GUTI-779125 format. One record per residue: residue in three letters; x, y, z of N, C-alpha, C in turn. Coordinates in steps of 0.1 Angstrom, whole numbers, plus 5000, padded with zeros to 4 digits. Atoms other than C-alpha are relative to their C-alpha. Last residue first. Layout:
BEGIN
Ala  X  Y  Z  X  Y  Z  X  Y  Z $
...
//
This chain:
BEGIN
Arg  4986  4996  5000  8271  1065  1340  5004  5007  5013 $
Thr  4999  4986  4997  8240  1044  1343  5014  5004  5001 $
Arg  4995  4996  4987  8241  1011  1326  5000  5015  5002 $
Ala  4991  4989  5001  8221  0995  1298  5005  5004  5014 $
Ile  4995  4996  4987  8204  0961  1295  5010  5012  4998 $
Leu  4987  4994  5000  8183  0958  1264  5004  5003  5014 $
Tyr  4996  4990  4989  8153  0936  1261  5014  5004  4998 $
Arg  4986  4997  4999  8136  0919  1231  5002  5009  5012 $
Phe  4997  4986  4994  8102  0903  1228  5016  5001  5002 $
Val  4986  4999  4994  8094  0873  1205  5002  5015  5005 $
Asn  4993  4988  5001  8057  0865  1198  5014  4999  5006 $
Pro  4985  5000  4996  8036  0835  1192  5006  5013  4998 $
Met  4992  4993  5009  7998  0842  1190  5015  5000  5005 $
Trp  4986  5001  4998  7973  0818  1204  5008  5007  4990 $
Val  4993  4992  5009  7935  0822  1208  5015  5000  5004 $
Thr  4989  4992  4995  7915  0795  1224  5007  5008  4989 $
Gly  5005  4987  4996  7882  0783  1209  5011  5009  5005 $
Asp  5007  5000  4987  7889  0746  1209  4996  5014  5005 $
Pro  5013  5007  5000  7895  0747  1171  4993  4999  5014 $
Arg  4999  5014  5002  7922  0773  1175  4986  4993  5001 $
Gln  5009  5008  4992  7918  0810  1170  5000  4986  4997 $
Tyr  4992  5005  4989  7949  0827  1155  4991  4993  5010 $
Pro  4991  5010  5004  7933  0833  1121  5008  4993  5011 $
His  5006  5013  5004  7903  0849  1138  5010  4990  4995 $
Leu  4997  5011  4991  7922  0876  1156  4996  4986  4995 $
Ala  4986  5001  5000  7922  0901  1127  5005  4988  5009 $
Glu  4996  5006  5013  7885  0896  1122  5015  4997  5000 $
Ala  5004  5014  5000  7878  0902  1159  5004  4993  4987 $
Leu  4991  5007  4990  7899  0934  1158  4996  4985  5000 $
Glu  4987  5003  5007  7881  0945  1126  5010  4993  5009 $
Lys  5002  5010  5011  7846  0941  1142  5014  4997  4994 $
Glu  5003  5013  4994  7856  0958  1175  4999  4990  4989 $
Val  4987  5004  4994  7872  0988  1157  4998  4986  5006 $
Gln  4991  5003  5011  7841  0991  1135  5014  4995  5005 $
Ser  5004  5013  5005  7818  0989  1165  5009  4996  4988 $
Pro  4996  5011  4991  7838  1016  1182  4996  4987  4994 $
Asp  5011  5005  4993  7834  1040  1152  5004  4988  5009 $
Ala  5008  5010  5007  7867  1054  1142  4989  4996  5009 $
Val  5003  4996  5013  7886  1086  1152  4990  4990  4993 $
Glu  5003  4985  5000  7892  1085  1189  4995  5004  4987 $
Leu  5014  4997  4994  7888  1047  1190  4997  5015  5000 $
Ala  5010  5004  5010  7918  1043  1167  4986  5003  5005 $
Ala  4999  4990  5010  7940  1064  1191  4990  4996  4989 $
Asp  5007  4988  4996  7928  1042  1219  5000  5010  4989 $
Phe  5011  4997  5010  7937  1009  1202  4993  5013  5004 $
Leu  4995  4999  5014  7971  1005  1218  4989  5003  4990 $
Gly  5000  4986  5004  7957  1013  1253  5004  5002  4985 $
Thr  4987  4995  5002  7967  0978  1265  5001  5015  4997 $
Ser  4995  4995  4988  7933  0970  1278  5014  5006  4999 $
Leu  5006  4987  4998  7919  0967  1243  5005  5006  5013 $
Leu  4994  4991  5009  7943  0938  1237  4995  5014  5002 $
Gly  4986  4999  4997  7932  0919  1268  5007  5011  4991 $
Arg  4999  4992  4987  7895  0925  1263  5014  5003  5003 $
Met  5004  4986  5003  7897  0914  1227  5002  5008  5012 $
Ala  4989  4994  5008  7917  0882  1236  4997  5015  4997 $
Ser  4989  4998  4991  7892  0874  1264  5012  5007  4992 $
Pro  5003  4988  4991  7863  0878  1240  5011  5004  5009 $
Leu  4999  4987  5008  7881  0855  1215  4996  5012  5008 $
Asp  5010  5000  5010  7886  0826  1240  5002  5014  4993 $
Ala  5010  5011  4999  7909  0814  1267  4990  5000  4989 $
Tyr  5012  4996  4994  7938  0837  1256  4990  4988  5000 $
Gly  5010  5011  5000  7974  0831  1248  4988  5004  5008 $
Phe  5013  4995  4994  7999  0858  1238  4990  4989  4999 $
Pro  5012  5002  5007  8033  0842  1233  4988  5006  5007 $
Cys  5011  4996  4991  8063  0858  1250  4987  4998  4992 $
Ala  5013  5004  5006  8095  0841  1236  4989  5004  5010 $
Val  5008  5009  4992  8125  0860  1250  4987  4997  4992 $
Arg  5013  5003  5006  8153  0878  1232  4993  4990  5008 $
Gly  5005  5013  5001  8184  0893  1249  4987  4999  4993 $
Ser  5014  5001  5004  8206  0923  1253  4996  4986  4999 $
Gly  5006  5013  5002  8239  0934  1267  4986  5001  4996 $
Asp  4992  5011  4994  8256  0964  1282  4994  4987  4999 $
Pro  5005  5014  5002  8244  0996  1265  5010  4989  5005 $
Arg  4990  5008  5007  8257  1028  1282  4995  4986  4998 $
Leu  4997  5012  4994  8229  1053  1292  5011  4992  4991 $
Gly  4986  4999  4994  8226  1090  1285  5005  4987  5006 $
Ala  5001  4998  4985  8188  1089  1281  5014  5000  5006 $
Arg  5007  4987  4996  8190  1096  1244  5000  5002  5015 $
Glu  4991  4989  5004  8216  1068  1239  4994  5014  5004 $
Ala  4989  5000  4990  8194  1043  1258  5010  5012  4997 $
Leu  5006  4995  4988  8164  1052  1236  5011  5001  5011 $
Glu  5002  4986  5002  8184  1048  1204  4995  5006  5013 $
Glu  4986  4994  5000  8197  1014  1216  4998  5015  4999 $
Leu  4996  5000  4986  8161  1003  1224  5014  5007  5001 $
Asp  5008  4992  4991  8147  1014  1190  5006  5001  5014 $
Asp  4992  4993  4990  8176  1000  1170  4992  5008  5010 $
Arg  4990  5008  4994  8158  0973  1150  5008  5006  5012 $
Ser  4988  5001  5009  8127  0992  1144  5011  4993  5008 $
Ser  4987  4996  4995  8094  0985  1162  5011  4999  4989 $
Pro  4991  5011  4999  8061  0985  1144  5014  5005  5005 $
Arg  4993  5001  5012  8039  1015  1153  5009  4987  5001 $
Trp  4991  5011  5002  8013  1020  1179  5007  5001  4987 $
Gly  4999  5006  5013  7991  1048  1193  5010  4989  5000 $
Gly  5008  5012  5001  7980  1057  1228  5001  4992  4987 $
Pro  5003  5006  4987  7993  1092  1224  4991  4988  4999 $
Gly  5006  4990  4991  8005  1097  1188  4997  4993  5014 $
Pro  5015  5000  4999  8027  1071  1172  4996  5012  5009 $
Pro  5006  5003  4987  8064  1077  1163  4985  5002  5000 $
Thr  5000  4988  4992  8072  1075  1126  4994  4997  5014 $
Thr  4997  5003  4986  8078  1039  1114  5001  5013  5008 $
Arg  4994  4988  4993  8061  1040  1080  5003  4996  5015 $
Glu  4986  5002  4999  8056  1006  1064  5007  5011  5007 $
Leu  4997  5010  4990  8019  1005  1071  5015  4997  5002 $
Ser  4994  5012  5006  8015  1037  1052  5004  4990  5011 $
Leu  4987  5004  4996  7993  1061  1071  5005  4987  4993 $
Ser  4991  4995  5010  7963  1075  1052  5015  4996  5003 $
Pro  5001  5008  5012  7939  1054  1072  5010  5004  4989 $
Asp  4996  4991  5011  7952  1070  1104  4999  4992  4987 $
Ala  4996  4987  4994  7939  1055  1137  5003  5011  4989 $
Leu  5013  4993  4997  7921  1027  1118  5003  5014  5006 $
Arg  5007  4996  5012  7954  1017  1101  4987  5008  5003 $
Gln  4992  4990  5008  7975  1017  1132  4992  5005  4989 $
Ala  5000  4988  4992  7949  0998  1153  5007  5012  4993 $
Val  5014  4996  5001  7945  0972  1126  4999  5013  5007 $
Arg  5000  4991  5012  7983  0970  1124  4986  5005  4998 $
Leu  4999  4986  4996  7980  0957  1160  5001  5010  4988 $
Val  5012  4996  4994  7966  0924  1148  5001  5015  5003 $
Gly  5011  5000  5010  7994  0918  1124  4987  5005  5005 $
Val  4997  4988  5008  8020  0927  1151  4989  5002  4989 $
Thr  5009  4989  4996  8004  0901  1173  5002  5013  4992 $
Ala  5013  5002  5007  8022  0873  1153  4990  5012  5004 $
Cys  5010  4996  4990  8056  0886  1164  4986  5000  4993 $
Arg  5001  5010  4989  8085  0868  1147  4989  5003  5010 $
Glu  5003  5013  5006  8084  0886  1113  4998  4989  5011 $
Val  5014  5001  5004  8082  0919  1132  4996  4987  4995 $
Pro  5002  4998  5014  8115  0913  1149  4986  4998  4996 $
Gly  4990  5006  5008  8112  0916  1187  4998  5002  4985 $
Trp  5004  5011  5009  8090  0940  1205  5012  4995  4993 $
Gly  5006  4997  5013  8105  0961  1232  4996  4988  4993 $
Gly  5006  5011  5007  8118  0962  1268  4994  5005  4987 $
Leu  5010  4995  5009  8144  0985  1284  4994  4988  4992 $
Val  5006  5010  5009  8163  0974  1315  4989  5007  4992 $
Val  5013  4995  5004  8185  0999  1334  4995  4991  4988 $
Pro  5006  5004  5012  8215  0984  1352  4986  5006  4998 $
Ser  5012  5009  4998  8232  1004  1379  4994  4996  4986 $
Gly  4998  5014  5005  8267  1017  1371  4988  4991  5001 $
Arg  4992  5000  5012  8263  1048  1393  5003  4985  4996 $
Glu  4986  5001  4997  8236  1043  1419  5007  5000  4986 $
Ala  4993  5013  4999  8201  1052  1408  5015  5002  5003 $
Leu  5004  5006  4987  8178  1082  1414  5007  4987  5003 $
Ala  4994  4991  4990  8195  1103  1386  4997  4995  5014 $
Thr  4986  5003  4998  8187  1073  1364  5007  5009  5010 $
Ala  4999  5012  4992  8150  1078  1370  5015  4997  5002 $
Thr  5003  4997  4986  8151  1114  1358  5002  4988  5008 $
Gln  4989  4991  4995  8170  1105  1326  4997  5003  5014 $
Leu  4988  5008  4997  8146  1075  1321  5011  5009  5005 $
Ser  5003  5008  4987  8116  1098  1324  5012  4991  5004 $
Pro  4999  4991  4988  8131  1122  1298  4998  4993  5013 $
Ala  4986  4996  4997  8138  1093  1273  5001  5009  5012 $
Leu  4994  5008  4989  8103  1078  1275  5013  5005  5004 $
Gly  5008  4998  4988  8084  1103  1253  5006  4994  5012 $
Glu  4999  4986  4995  8110  1106  1226  4993  5002  5013 $
Val  4986  4997  4995  8114  1069  1222  5001  5014  5006 $
Ser  4990  5000  5010  8076  1065  1219  5014  5003  5006 $
Ser  4990  4990  4998  8053  1054  1247  5010  4999  4988 $
Ala  5006  4988  4994  8020  1036  1241  5010  5011  5002 $
Cys  5015  5001  4997  8036  1012  1217  4995  5013  5006 $
Gly  5007  5001  5013  8070  1015  1199  4985  4998  5002 $
Val  4998  4988  5008  8089  1008  1231  4994  4997  4986 $
Pro  4992  5000  5013  8075  0978  1249  5000  5014  4993 $
His  5011  4997  5009  8065  0985  1286  5006  5001  4986 $
Phe  5003  5011  5008  8094  0969  1305  4990  5002  4989 $
Ala  5010  4994  5009  8110  1001  1317  4995  4989  4991 $
Thr  5006  5007  5011  8131  0988  1346  4990  5008  4993 $
Val  5011  4993  5006  8156  1005  1369  4994  4992  4989 $
Leu  5006  5006  5012  8180  0986  1391  4988  5008  4996 $
Asn  4989  5007  5007  8204  0998  1419  4995  4992  4988 $
Phe  5003  5012  5008  8180  1023  1435  5013  4995  4993 $
Arg  5003  5011  4992  8190  1047  1463  4999  4987  4992 $
Arg  4989  5009  5000  8208  1075  1446  4998  4987  5009 $
Val  4989  4997  5009  8180  1099  1454  5012  4991  5003 $
Glu  4997  5012  5008  8151  1081  1473  5012  5002  4991 $
Ala  4992  5010  4992  8151  1107  1501  5004  4988  4992 $
Ser  4986  4996  5001  8139  1133  1475  5009  4990  5008 $
Glu  4995  4991  4989  8106  1115  1474  5015  5003  4998 $
Met  4994  5007  4988  8096  1100  1441  5005  5010  5010 $
Cys  5009  5000  4988  8074  1122  1420  5005  4992  5012 $
Glu  4998  4987  4994  8101  1129  1394  4992  5001  5013 $
Pro  4989  5001  4990  8100  1092  1386  5003  5013  5008 $
Gly  4987  5005  5006  8066  1097  1369  5011  5000  5011 $
Gly  4992  4990  5008  8031  1100  1382  5012  4994  4995 $
His  5008  4996  5012  8011  1080  1409  5008  5012  4993 $
Val  5003  4986  5001  8036  1065  1433  4993  5003  4987 $
Leu  5007  4998  5013  8040  1030  1446  4995  5014  4999 $
Arg  5004  4986  5002  8065  1023  1474  4994  5002  4986 $
Ala  4998  4994  5013  8066  0986  1483  4995  5015  5000 $
Ala  5005  5007  5012  8067  0978  1520  5001  5008  4987 $
Pro  5014  5001  5001  8089  0995  1545  4996  4993  4988 $
Asp  5005  4988  5005  8126  0985  1549  4985  4999  4999 $
Gly  4994  4989  4992  8147  0959  1567  4995  5013  4995 $
Thr  4987  5004  4997  8139  0934  1540  5007  5011  5007 $
Arg  4993  4993  4990  8102  0938  1539  5014  4994  5003 $
Leu  5000  4986  5003  8084  0929  1507  5008  5008  5011 $
Ala  4993  4997  5013  8093  0893  1507  5001  5015  4998 $
Gly  4986  5003  4998  8084  0888  1544  5008  5004  4987 $
Asp  4994  4990  4991  8051  0906  1539  5015  4997  5002 $
Leu  4986  4999  5004  8043  0885  1508  5007  5010  5009 $
Gly  4993  5012  4996  8009  0872  1520  5015  5000  4997 $
Ser  5000  5008  5011  7989  0899  1502  5007  4986  5003 $
Glu  5011  5009  5000  7980  0914  1535  5000  4990  4988 $
Pro  4997  5011  4991  8015  0929  1537  4989  4990  5000 $
Thr  5002  4996  4987  8006  0950  1506  5003  4988  5009 $
Leu  4987  4998  4993  8019  0946  1471  4998  5006  5014 $
Arg  4991  5012  5001  7989  0931  1453  5012  5001  5010 $
Glu  5007  5011  4994  7963  0957  1465  5009  4987  5000 $
Arg  5000  4998  4985  7988  0985  1458  4993  4988  5007 $
Ala  4986  5003  4995  7993  0972  1423  5001  5001  5015 $
Leu  4999  5015  4999  7955  0972  1418  5014  4996  5004 $
Arg  5008  5004  4988  7954  1009  1428  5001  4984  5001 $
Leu  4992  4999  4988  7983  1015  1404  4992  4996  5012 $
Arg  4991  5011  5000  7962  1001  1375  5009  5001  5013 $
Pro  5007  5013  4997  7933  1024  1384  5010  4988  5000 $
Glu  5004  5002  4986  7957  1054  1388  4993  4987  5002 $
Asp  5013  5006  5000  7974  1051  1354  4995  4997  5014 $
Val  5010  4989  5001  8003  1075  1355  4986  4995  5000 $
Asp  5009  5001  5012  8027  1049  1368  4990  5011  5000 $
Val  5007  4989  5003  8056  1047  1393  4991  4997  4988 $
Gly  5005  4998  5013  8071  1018  1411  4993  5013  4998 $
Ser  5008  4987  5001  8091  1008  1441  4996  5001  4985 $
Val  5006  4995  5012  8105  0974  1451  4992  5013  5001 $
Gln  5007  4988  4995  8129  0960  1477  4995  5007  4987 $
Ala  4997  4987  5004  8139  0926  1462  4992  5011  5008 $
Gly  4994  4993  4988  8135  0893  1481  5003  5015  4997 $
Arg  4986  5003  5000  8128  0871  1451  5008  5007  5011 $
Thr  4999  5014  4996  8091  0872  1458  5014  4995  5000 $
Ala  5001  5001  4986  8095  0910  1456  5001  4986  5005 $
Ala  4987  4996  4994  8108  0908  1421  4999  4999  5015 $
Met  4990  5010  5003  8078  0888  1410  5013  5003  5005 $
Leu  5003  5012  4991  8054  0912  1427  5010  4989  4998 $
Leu  4996  4997  4986  8071  0941  1410  4998  4989  5009 $
Ala  4986  5001  5000  8066  0925  1376  5006  5003  5013 $
Leu  4996  5014  5001  8029  0919  1384  5016  4999  5000 $
Gly  4990  5005  4990  8024  0954  1397  5004  4986  4999 $
Ser  5006  5006  4988  7992  0967  1382  5009  4991  5008 $
Gly  5013  5006  5003  8011  0990  1358  4993  4994  5013 $
Cys  5001  5013  4993  8047  0995  1368  4987  4993  4998 $
Gly  5012  5006  5006  8052  1022  1341  4997  4986  5007 $
Leu  5008  4989  5007  8087  1029  1353  4989  4993  4993 $
Ala  5007  5004  5013  8099  1002  1378  4992  5012  4995 $
Leu  5010  4990  5004  8124  1012  1405  4995  4996  4987 $
Leu  5006  4999  5013  8142  0982  1421  4990  5012  4999 $
Arg  5009  4989  4997  8165  0980  1451  4994  5005  4987 $
Thr  5006  4992  5011  8181  0946  1447  4991  5011  5006 $
His  4991  4988  5001  8203  0931  1475  4994  5010  4990 $
Pro  5001  4991  4989  8175  0907  1485  5009  5013  4999 $
Gly  5002  5007  4987  8173  0892  1450  5000  5010  5012 $
Val  5009  4992  4991  8175  0900  1413  4998  4992  5013 $
Asp  5000  5006  4986  8203  0879  1398  4993  5009  5010 $
Leu  4994  4990  4991  8206  0902  1367  5000  4995  5015 $
Arg  4987  4996  5006  8201  0873  1342  5007  5010  5010 $
Gln  4990  5011  4998  8174  0857  1364  5014  5005  4995 $
Tyr  4997  5002  4986  8155  0889  1368  5010  4989  5002 $
Val  4992  4988  4995  8157  0897  1331  5004  4998  5014 $
Ala  4987  5001  5006  8145  0862  1320  5009  5011  5005 $
Glu  4992  5011  4994  8117  0861  1345  5014  5000  4994 $
Tyr  4997  4997  4987  8103  0895  1335  5010  4990  5006 $
Leu  4990  4989  5001  8104  0886  1298  5005  5004  5014 $
Pro  4987  5006  5004  8087  0852  1305  5011  5011  4998 $
Val  4993  5007  4989  8060  0871  1325  5013  4993  4996 $
Leu  4986  4996  5000  8052  0894  1296  5008  4993  5011 $
Met  4994  5004  5013  8018  0878  1287  5015  5002  5000 $
Arg  4993  5013  4998  8008  0880  1324  5008  4996  4988 $
Glu  4987  4997  4993  7998  0917  1320  5009  4987  5000 $
Gln  4989  4996  5009  7971  0909  1295  5014  5000  5006 $
Ile  4999  5006  5013  7943  0890  1312  5014  5002  4993 $
Glu  5004  5014  5000  7938  0896  1349  5002  4993  4987 $
Ala  4994  5008  4989  7958  0928  1354  4996  4985  4999 $
Trp  4986  5000  5002  7950  0944  1320  5006  4990  5011 $
Asp  4997  5009  5012  7913  0934  1322  5016  4999  4998 $
Arg  5002  5014  4996  7912  0949  1357  5003  4990  4989 $
Ala  4989  5004  4992  7927  0981  1345  4999  4986  5005 $
Arg  4988  5002  5008  7902  0982  1317  5012  4996  5008 $
Ala  5002  5013  5007  7873  0977  1341  5012  4997  4991 $
Arg  4998  5011  4991  7886  1004  1365  4999  4987  4993 $
Ser  5012  5002  4991  7889  1029  1337  5003  4988  5009 $
Gly  5004  5014  5000  7920  1044  1321  4988  4998  5009 $
Thr  4993  5008  4990  7937  1076  1330  4996  4986  5000 $
Gly  4985  4999  5000  7929  1096  1299  5007  4991  5010 $
Asp  4995  4988  4994  7893  1084  1295  5015  4999  5002 $
Pro  4997  5002  4986  7886  1057  1270  5005  5013  5006 $
Val  4987  5006  4999  7868  1068  1238  5004  4999  5015 $
Pro  4995  5001  4987  7832  1075  1229  5014  4993  5000 $
His  5000  5013  4995  7827  1086  1193  5005  4999  5014 $
Gly  5013  5002  4993  7819  1122  1186  4999  4986  5006 $
Ser  5010  5005  5009  7846  1124  1159  4986  4999  5007 $
Pro  5003  4989  5010  7869  1146  1180  4989  4996  4991 $
Gly  4988  4995  5007  7867  1120  1209  4995  5011  4989 $
Ser  5001  5000  5014  7838  1116  1233  5013  5006  4994 $
Arg  5001  4987  5006  7840  1106  1269  5000  4999  4985 $
Gln  5008  4990  4992  7835  1076  1291  4999  5014  4995 $
Leu  5002  4989  5010  7846  1046  1271  4991  5010  5006 $
Gly  4997  4987  4995  7859  1025  1301  4998  5011  4990 $
His  4986  4997  4997  7862  0991  1286  5003  5014  5003 $
Gln  4996  5007  4988  7826  0978  1288  5015  5003  5004 $
Val  5006  4993  4989  7815  1004  1263  5005  4994  5013 $
Leu  4990  4991  4996  7838  0986  1238  4996  5009  5012 $
Thr  5002  4987  5006  7813  0958  1236  5011  5010  5006 $
Pro  5003  4989  4991  7827  0924  1243  4997  5013  4993 $
Thr  4988  4992  4997  7824  0897  1216  4996  5011  5010 $
Met  5004  4986  5001  7796  0871  1218  5012  5008  5004 $
//
């Protein structure tokens, strides 16, 4: 039995009268993100941290830190970590993960207080943080909930809080032909705007999605005044225990929110399940191979 969309924080009505997720996300959706979906990008986090030798010398600021898994992984390497996010339910889960009671007290304290997690954007960081960070990350894939235009101002603000020459890591989808999940996300794109050509790459609306273009990350770095300094690709397959888990995980991303504002929730649910069916294995698990890309840029 597939999950009903009401279970995912559908608390208000959109223009069509259909229930859609509230603007800050719900506790259930945040939990689905933390328990199901967030771990799909672990290979990306690991590759970046290894390449940049993240450790006790690292003072990390994460934009869109979510429920804190990437921060937790950096903290276990000895890094001092801070994060900002506009989704309070996800941030609440991050605070639960990144407290001394989590068992990582030694990892979180390298002569400094525990992780700083702030609701909002980088502008909400205390003035005392200015020029403190030496690594900034924005792992949330460009082309999804945030467009290039939307993320550039936050990056500009964040880089003002970093030391000169610090690396800034941007994450994005890899080539469309190497990302199986793209076919599923096209359902969200089509339902959000039936008149939209599937080949168009104009920026999405809030909570929307579009296929990534080859130079998205470089364009974002240029707009933010950053200097590109290397890139890489990482295999990040999306694997789920069963179809309901896959649906809950994908719905928790917010990438279907725009579709839910204009389409009947039962239709979104039906078409999402149909799109996932080719990736369901005989044992019931769902497996979608993907490649993600990251760009390392430097503050000037």
